[in-house]
C-alpha positions in Angstrom: -106.5 -54.8 12.0 -108.8 -57.1 10.0 -107.2 -60.2 11.6 -107.6 -58.7 15.1 -111.3 -58.3 14.5 -111.7 -61.9 13.2 -109.8 -63.3 16.2 -111.9 -61.3 18.6 -115.1 -62.6 17.0 -113.8 -66.2 17.2 -112.8 -65.8 20.9 -116.2 -64.3 21.8 -118.0 -67.1 20.0 -115.9 -69.7 21.8 -116.4 -68.1 25.2 -120.1 -67.6 24.9 -121.1 -70.7 23.0 -124.3 -72.0 24.7 -124.7 -75.5 23.3 -123.4 -78.4 25.2 -123.2 -81.4 22.9 -120.0 -83.0 23.9 -120.5 -86.7 24.5 -117.8 -86.6 27.0 -116.6 -83.9 29.3 -115.7 -84.7 32.9 -116.1 -88.2 34.3 -118.5 -87.8 37.2 -118.6 -91.4 38.2 -117.4 -94.8 36.9 -118.9 -97.7 38.8 -119.2 -101.4 38.4 -122.7 -102.8 38.9 -123.3 -106.5 38.5 -121.5 -107.5 35.3 -121.3 -104.0 33.8 -119.2 -100.9 34.0 -121.2 -97.6 33.9 -119.4 -94.4 33.2 -121.3 -91.1 33.5 -119.8 -87.9 32.0 -121.0 -84.3 32.0 -120.3 -81.3 29.9 -119.6 -78.4 30.0 -116.6 -78.4 32.3 -117.1 -77.1 34.9 -120.8 -78.0 35.1 -122.9 -74.9 35.2 -126.5 -73.8 35.0 -127.9 -73.7 31.4 -127.6 -76.3 28.7 -125.7 -79.5 29.8 -125.0 -82.9 28.3 -125.0 -86.0 30.5 -123.4 -88.9 28.6 -123.4 -92.5 29.7 -121.3 -95.4 28.5 -122.4 -98.9 29.5 -119.8 -101.7 29.0 -119.5 -105.3 29.9 -117.2 -105.5 32.9 -115.0 -108.4 31.7 -114.6 -107.6 28.0 -115.1 -103.9 27.8 -117.6 -104.4 25.0 -120.1 -101.6 24.7 -123.7 -102.7 25.5 -125.8 -101.3 22.7 -129.2 -102.4 23.9 -129.1 -100.8 27.4 -131.9 -98.4 28.3 -130.6 -95.3 30.2 -132.6 -92.8 32.1 -131.1 -89.8 33.8 -132.7 -87.9 36.7 -131.5 -84.7 38.3 -132.8 -83.6 41.7 -132.0 -80.2 43.1 -131.2 -79.6 46.7 -133.9 -76.9 46.5 -137.2 -78.7 47.5 -139.2 -76.3 45.3 -137.4 -77.4 42.2 -139.0 -80.3 40.3 -136.7 -83.1 39.3 -135.5 -83.1 35.7 -135.5 -86.4 33.9 -134.8 -87.6 30.4 -134.2 -90.8 28.5 -130.6 -90.9 27.3 -130.4 -92.0 23.7 -127.8 -92.7 21.1 -129.7 -90.3 18.8 -128.9 -87.4 21.2 -125.3 -88.4 21.3 -122.6 -87.4 18.8 -120.6 -90.5 19.6 -123.1 -93.4 19.1 -121.3 -95.6 21.7 -122.7 -93.2 24.3 -126.3 -92.5 25.4 -126.8 -88.8 25.9 -129.4 -86.8 27.7 -129.6 -83.0 27.2 -130.9 -80.8 30.0 -131.3 -77.1 30.7 -130.3 -76.6 34.4 -132.5 -73.8 35.6 -130.2 -72.7 38.5 -126.8 -73.3 40.0 -126.2 -75.3 43.1 -126.0 -78.9 44.3 -127.8 -81.6 42.2 -128.3 -85.3 42.8 -127.7 -87.2 39.6 -129.2 -90.6 39.3 -128.5 -92.8 36.3 -130.8 -95.8 35.9 -129.6 -98.4 33.5 -131.8 -101.3 32.4 -129.9 -104.2 30.7 -130.8 -107.8 30.3 -133.7 -107.4 32.7 -131.5 -105.9 35.4 -132.1 -102.4 36.8 -128.8 -100.8 37.8 -128.4 -97.5 39.5 -125.4 -95.1 39.7 -125.7 -91.9 41.8 -123.5 -88.9 42.2 -123.8 -85.5 43.7 -122.7 -82.7 41.4 -122.3 -79.0 41.8 -123.4 -76.6 39.1 -121.8 -73.2 38.9 -123.7 -70.1 37.8 -124.4 -69.8 34.1 -122.0 -67.8 31.9 -123.4 -64.4 31.2 -125.2 -64.1 27.9 -123.6 -62.0 25.2 -126.5 -59.5 25.4 -125.6 -59.0 29.1 -122.1 -58.1 28.1 -122.8 -55.4 25.5 -121.4 -52.7 27.8 -118.1 -54.6 28.4 -117.7 -55.6 24.8 -119.3 -52.5 23.2 -117.3 -49.7 24.9 -114.2 -50.3 22.7 -116.4 -50.0 19.6 -117.8 -46.7 21.0 -114.3 -45.4 21.6 -113.2 -46.3 18.1 -116.4 -44.7 16.6 -115.7 -41.4 18.6 -112.1 -41.4 17.5 -113.1 -42.0 13.8 -115.7 -39.1 14.1 -113.0 -36.8 15.6 -110.5 -37.7 12.8 -113.2 -37.0 10.2 -113.9 -33.6 11.7 -110.2 -32.8 11.8 -109.7 -33.9 8.2 -112.7 -31.8 7.1 -111.5 -28.8 9.0 -108.0 -29.0 7.4 -109.5 -29.5 4.0 -111.8 -26.5 4.2 -108.8 -24.2 5.3 -106.4 -25.4 2.6 
């Protein structure tokens, strides 16, 4: 019984984890621009409203060597004209894997987003664009208390019933 409880807690923690620090995820686009290969990845998979990680890897096209001195800016524009664009400088400090540049966002809503990645390297300004769809956010654990809490309520009622039965038998005998 103890192991079932521990496994349940681990599964719930995995299902409802809200942070998105992956430095990887799904490749959204890999494109050659000038002498460079730019790969843009997003996590979580599938992409959804809430915290997301956009990671960018910039490499020399011919050698595959990672370009460490590239400046990377990420801009997300919603298809909703009322939503202001989100932008952030992607840095190696925000990335778990220091070969990447990562930008962390909190997508306010699901829907179609235009992702623009602006890379500046050796005085050249390179752009890679992609359209991405973000699904609805996963429900928060607090929103699921009814679904996750009812088994605990049933167990508590059963335990209370058993306690009353035990007390009744004990007082008779």
